[in-house]
C-alpha positions as CSV (number, residue, x, y, z in Angstrom):
1,M,-20.4,65.3,131.5
2,R,-20.9,68.8,133.0
3,F,-24.2,70.6,132.5
4,R,-24.8,74.4,132.5
5,P,-27.3,75.1,135.4
6,L,-30.6,76.6,134.6
7,R,-31.2,80.4,134.9
8,S,-31.6,81.3,138.4
9,A,-34.7,82.7,139.8
10,S,-33.1,85.8,141.2
11,A,-31.7,86.7,137.7
12,S,-34.9,86.6,136.1
13,D,-36.5,88.7,138.9
14,V,-34.1,91.6,138.4
15,G,-36.0,95.0,137.5
16,R,-39.5,93.1,137.5
17,V,-42.6,95.0,138.5
18,A,-46.0,94.0,139.5
19,V,-48.6,93.6,136.6
20,A,-52.2,93.5,136.5
21,P,-54.3,91.4,134.2
22,P,-54.8,93.0,131.0
23,P,-58.4,94.6,130.3
24,D,-60.6,93.4,127.1
25,V,-60.2,96.8,125.3
26,M,-57.4,99.4,125.0
27,N,-56.8,102.7,123.7
28,A,-54.8,102.8,120.3
29,V,-54.1,105.0,117.4
30,V,-55.7,103.8,114.2
31,F,-56.3,104.8,110.6
32,D,-59.1,103.9,108.2
33,A,-57.3,104.2,105.0
34,P,-54.1,105.7,103.8
35,G,-53.8,109.4,103.9
36,D,-52.2,112.5,105.7
37,A,-51.5,112.7,109.4
38,D,-55.0,113.7,110.1
39,T,-56.3,110.2,109.1
40,L,-54.7,109.1,112.6
41,R,-57.3,108.8,115.2
42,T,-57.6,107.4,118.9
43,A,-60.0,104.4,119.2
44,R,-61.0,101.8,121.5
45,M,-59.6,98.3,120.2
46,P,-59.6,94.8,121.5
47,V,-56.4,94.0,123.6
48,P,-54.5,91.4,121.3
49,S,-53.9,87.8,122.4
50,P,-50.5,86.4,122.2
51,V,-49.9,82.8,120.6
52,I,-47.1,80.3,120.7
53,S,-43.7,82.1,121.4
54,E,-45.2,85.7,121.5
55,L,-45.3,88.1,124.4
56,L,-48.2,90.5,125.4
57,V,-46.7,93.8,126.5
58,R,-48.1,96.8,128.2
59,V,-46.7,99.7,126.0
60,V,-45.3,102.5,128.0
61,A,-43.8,104.4,125.0
62,A,-43.5,104.0,121.4
63,G,-41.1,105.2,118.8
64,V,-42.2,107.3,115.8
65,N,-40.3,106.4,112.6
66,P,-40.2,107.5,109.0
67,I,-41.5,104.2,108.0
68,D,-44.5,104.9,110.3
69,A,-45.4,108.1,108.2
70,K,-44.8,106.4,104.9
71,T,-47.1,103.4,105.8
72,R,-49.8,105.8,106.9
73,A,-49.6,107.7,103.7
74,G,-50.0,104.6,101.6
75,A,-46.2,103.6,101.0
76,G,-44.1,101.7,103.2
77,V,-45.7,98.5,104.1
78,S,-49.2,99.6,103.9
79,A,-49.9,97.1,101.0
80,Q,-49.3,94.3,103.7
81,I,-52.0,95.7,106.2
82,P,-54.5,93.0,106.2
83,S,-57.5,95.2,107.2
84,F,-58.8,98.5,108.4
85,P,-59.1,100.2,110.7
86,S,-55.5,99.4,111.7
87,T,-53.1,100.3,114.5
88,I,-49.6,101.5,113.5
89,G,-46.1,101.6,114.9
90,F,-43.0,99.2,115.0
91,D,-41.1,99.8,118.1
92,F,-41.8,100.2,121.8
93,S,-40.7,100.0,125.5
94,G,-42.9,98.5,128.0
95,I,-43.7,95.6,130.5
96,V,-44.4,92.0,129.7
97,V,-47.8,91.2,130.8
98,K,-47.9,87.5,129.5
99,S,-45.1,85.1,128.6
100,P,-45.4,81.9,126.5
101,Y,-44.6,79.7,129.7
102,E,-43.7,79.8,133.3
103,A,-40.0,79.6,132.9
104,H,-39.7,81.9,130.1
105,P,-36.5,84.3,130.3
106,L,-38.9,87.3,129.9
107,P,-41.3,86.6,132.6
108,P,-44.4,88.9,133.5
109,G,-43.4,92.3,135.0
110,T,-40.0,92.4,133.0
111,P,-39.2,95.7,131.5
112,V,-38.3,95.1,127.9
113,F,-37.9,97.1,124.4
114,G,-38.1,95.8,120.8
115,M,-40.2,95.6,117.8
116,T,-43.4,94.1,116.9
117,A,-44.4,92.2,113.6
118,F,-46.3,95.0,112.3
119,P,-48.1,94.9,110.0
120,R,-48.5,91.0,110.3
121,S,-49.9,92.0,113.9
122,G,-51.0,95.2,115.5
123,G,-48.8,98.1,115.9
124,T,-47.3,99.8,118.9
125,Y,-49.3,103.0,119.0
126,A,-51.5,101.1,121.5
127,E,-51.7,100.5,125.2
128,Y,-50.8,96.6,124.7
129,A,-49.0,94.8,121.8
130,V,-48.1,91.3,120.9
131,V,-44.5,90.9,120.0
132,P,-42.3,87.8,119.0
133,S,-40.1,86.7,121.8
134,L,-37.0,86.8,119.7
135,S,-37.6,90.6,118.7
136,V,-37.3,92.1,122.2
137,A,-34.5,92.5,124.9
138,R,-34.4,93.6,128.4
139,K,-34.8,97.4,128.7
140,P,-31.5,99.1,129.4
141,A,-31.6,99.9,133.3
142,S,-30.1,103.4,132.7
143,L,-32.8,104.5,130.2
144,S,-36.4,105.6,131.0
145,H,-39.2,104.0,129.0
146,V,-39.4,107.1,126.8
147,E,-35.7,107.0,126.0
148,A,-35.9,103.2,125.3
149,A,-38.6,103.7,123.0
150,G,-36.5,105.6,120.6
151,V,-33.9,102.8,120.3
152,P,-35.0,99.6,118.7
153,L,-35.9,100.2,115.0
154,A,-33.3,103.1,114.6
155,A,-30.5,101.6,116.3
156,L,-31.1,97.9,114.9
157,T,-31.2,99.5,111.4
158,A,-28.0,101.4,112.1
159,W,-26.3,98.3,113.6
160,G,-27.3,96.4,110.6
161,L,-25.9,99.0,108.2
162,V,-22.5,99.9,110.1
163,V,-21.6,96.7,111.8
164,E,-23.2,93.9,109.8
165,T,-23.0,95.4,106.3
166,A,-20.2,97.9,106.2
167,R,-18.3,96.0,108.9
168,A,-16.9,99.0,110.4
169,H,-13.4,98.9,111.6
170,E,-10.2,100.9,112.4
171,G,-9.2,103.3,109.6
172,Q,-12.2,102.8,107.5
173,R,-13.7,105.9,105.9
174,I,-17.4,106.1,106.1
175,L,-19.8,108.9,104.9
176,I,-23.2,108.9,106.7
177,H,-26.0,111.0,105.2
178,A,-28.6,112.3,107.4
179,G,-26.3,112.0,110.4
180,S,-28.6,113.7,112.8
181,G,-31.7,111.7,112.3
182,G,-32.9,108.7,114.3
183,V,-31.0,106.0,112.4
184,G,-28.1,108.6,111.6
185,H,-27.0,109.5,115.1
186,F,-27.0,105.8,116.0
187,A,-24.9,104.9,112.8
188,V,-22.4,107.9,113.4
189,Q,-21.8,106.5,117.1
190,F,-21.5,102.8,116.0
191,A,-19.2,103.5,113.2
192,A,-16.9,105.8,115.6
193,Y,-17.2,103.2,118.3
194,F,-15.7,100.5,116.0
195,G,-12.8,102.9,114.8
196,A,-14.0,104.2,111.5
197,H,-13.2,107.8,110.3
198,V,-16.7,109.2,110.1
199,T,-18.1,111.9,107.8
200,A,-21.7,113.0,108.4
201,T,-23.9,115.2,106.4
202,A,-26.5,117.3,108.3
203,S,-27.6,121.0,108.9
204,G,-25.2,123.3,110.5
205,R,-27.1,123.5,113.7
206,N,-26.4,119.8,114.4
207,A,-22.6,119.9,113.5
208,A,-21.2,120.4,117.1
209,W,-23.5,117.6,118.4
210,L,-22.6,115.3,115.8
211,R,-18.8,115.8,116.5
212,E,-19.5,114.8,120.3
213,L,-21.2,111.8,119.2
214,G,-18.0,110.8,117.0
215,A,-18.1,112.3,113.8
216,A,-14.6,113.5,112.6
217,V,-16.2,115.8,109.9
218,V,-19.5,117.2,109.5
219,I,-20.7,118.7,106.2
220,D,-23.4,121.2,106.2
221,H,-25.6,120.1,103.3
222,T,-27.4,123.5,103.3
223,T,-24.1,125.3,102.3
224,T,-21.8,122.8,100.7
225,R,-22.2,119.9,98.3
226,F,-20.5,117.0,99.8
227,E,-19.1,115.6,96.8
228,E,-16.9,118.9,96.4
229,V,-15.1,118.4,99.8
230,V,-14.9,114.6,100.4
231,G,-13.9,111.4,98.1
232,D,-12.1,108.1,98.1
233,V,-14.4,106.9,100.9
234,D,-14.8,103.1,101.6
235,V,-18.7,103.1,102.3
236,V,-21.5,105.6,102.0
237,I,-24.5,104.8,104.2
238,D,-27.4,106.7,102.5
239,L,-30.3,107.4,104.6
240,I,-31.8,110.0,101.9
241,G,-31.7,108.2,98.5
242,N,-32.5,110.2,95.4
243,V,-35.6,111.6,96.9
244,H,-33.5,114.8,97.4
245,A,-31.0,116.7,95.3
246,S,-29.9,113.4,93.6
247,T,-28.1,112.4,96.8
248,G,-27.6,108.7,95.7
249,D,-26.2,109.6,92.3
250,R,-23.8,112.0,93.7
251,S,-22.9,109.5,96.5
252,L,-21.4,107.0,93.9
253,Q,-18.9,109.8,92.9
254,V,-17.2,109.9,96.2
255,L,-16.6,106.2,96.7
256,R,-13.1,104.5,95.9
257,P,-13.1,101.8,93.2
258,G,-14.9,98.9,94.6
259,G,-16.3,100.8,97.6
260,L,-19.7,100.1,99.1
261,Y,-22.8,102.2,98.5
262,V,-25.8,101.1,101.1
263,V,-29.1,102.8,100.7
264,V,-32.0,102.5,103.0
265,P,-34.9,104.4,101.1
266,T,-35.0,102.5,97.8
267,G,-38.4,103.6,96.7
268,S,-37.0,106.9,94.9
269,W,-34.2,105.2,93.2
270,P,-35.0,101.7,92.0
271,E,-32.1,101.7,89.6
272,Y,-29.4,102.2,92.2
273,A,-27.8,98.8,91.7
274,E,-27.2,99.4,87.9
275,A,-25.8,102.9,88.5
276,A,-23.3,101.6,91.2
277,D,-22.2,98.8,88.7
278,A,-21.7,101.4,86.0
279,A,-19.6,103.4,88.4
280,G,-17.4,100.7,89.4
281,V,-18.6,100.2,93.0
282,R,-20.6,97.8,94.9
283,A,-24.1,98.5,96.2
284,T,-26.8,97.0,98.5
285,S,-30.2,98.0,100.1
286,Y,-30.8,97.2,103.6
287,K,-34.0,96.3,105.7
288,V,-34.1,96.3,109.4
289,I,-33.9,92.7,111.1
290,P,-35.7,92.8,114.6
291,D,-33.1,90.7,116.4
292,G,-33.4,90.6,120.3
293,G,-29.7,89.5,120.5
294,S,-28.4,92.5,118.7
295,L,-30.7,94.6,120.6
296,S,-29.3,93.1,123.9
297,T,-25.8,94.1,122.7
298,I,-26.9,97.6,122.0
299,A,-28.6,97.8,125.3
300,R,-25.2,96.9,126.9
301,L,-23.7,99.7,125.0
302,L,-26.3,102.2,126.1
303,D,-26.0,101.1,129.7
304,S,-22.1,101.7,129.5
305,G,-22.4,105.2,128.1
306,A,-20.7,104.2,124.9
307,V,-23.7,105.1,122.9
308,Q,-26.5,107.4,123.6
309,V,-30.1,108.0,122.3
310,Y,-31.4,111.5,121.6
311,I,-35.2,112.3,122.1
312,D,-36.2,115.3,120.3
313,R,-39.8,115.6,121.4
314,V,-42.3,113.5,123.3
315,F,-46.1,113.5,122.4
316,A,-49.1,111.8,124.1
317,L,-50.7,108.9,122.4
318,D,-53.7,111.2,121.2
319,E,-51.1,113.6,119.5
320,A,-49.8,110.9,117.2
321,A,-51.0,113.2,114.2
322,A,-49.0,116.0,115.5
323,A,-46.0,113.8,115.9
324,H,-46.2,112.6,112.2
325,R,-46.5,116.1,111.0
326,M,-43.3,117.2,112.9
327,L,-41.6,114.0,111.6
328,E,-42.5,114.9,107.9
329,E,-41.0,118.2,108.3
330,G,-37.7,116.7,108.1
331,H,-35.9,118.5,110.8
332,T,-35.9,116.0,113.8
333,R,-32.8,115.6,115.8
334,G,-32.7,112.0,117.0
335,K,-36.1,110.6,117.8
336,I,-39.8,111.4,118.3
337,V,-41.5,109.3,121.0
338,L,-45.2,108.6,121.9
339,R,-46.0,108.5,125.6
340,V,-48.6,105.8,125.7
341,S,-49.2,105.0,129.4
342,D,-47.5,105.5,132.8
343,D,-44.5,103.2,133.9
């Protein structure tokens, strides 16, 4: 019987940096109750302690996502926050400070990126965060921490939508709404990478950029109603829903019979499944799965240059309120990131 050798020490040491023991308290962005962006404030909070299979990471940068703003405002996952004041934030890039055991594949000093279990645990708008081991991967070597922090939640959402749900393949016709946003710009790239014919909706200023990312057609939503110029598509990936201009209802009109409608923001249109059934198409919602294995695959695509992350703006940790205001204006290209600490 042959046995696979254990991971070599040299392999686990690649990219590792020296780490100091964590302090007792840290700087973090918290909010005391749901409200507008000005409810976010910087405070001194206890550094969390990992248990069982969790890692403690020193956060270098944190992604800013629409779900963050929705949760802060009282929607999103705000109902599951156990107590206030609460930190906020789902994804990050940083350095492992504590691992579950000595031979863990992500030992202290390893640069990683991934997602926390917020709101079950503290968020990533903080200098330290506790994260499940299975929700992280080694940071792409070609990316800075700021760039890597813009990847996990958005790219994993796009991967789940395009690869796992739509099963993108050669010749498939996919329409992606809000193609220039955080999730959208990854979705366009993944769909194109797997050979699909991609049509994206966005503002005119982003058209050339989206074509560079792989979109075959870009429809300027400010001047053109997409249902008037596209039809008979296999899949619609809807990152808008019915919150604006009945995008969801209109999307059902452009699908071929039996086509698939995939919606992320379901709150504005709880009847989407019934509407899809009446239109003769299939429908499903989607929620991100923080899977480190998929994130490792995405990391390889990023390091190969096949996929890129675009960072629109970087804010300091104490500028989180300004970051949320910019996000809620709705004109972000790619991702907004908070710089939390030095590399």
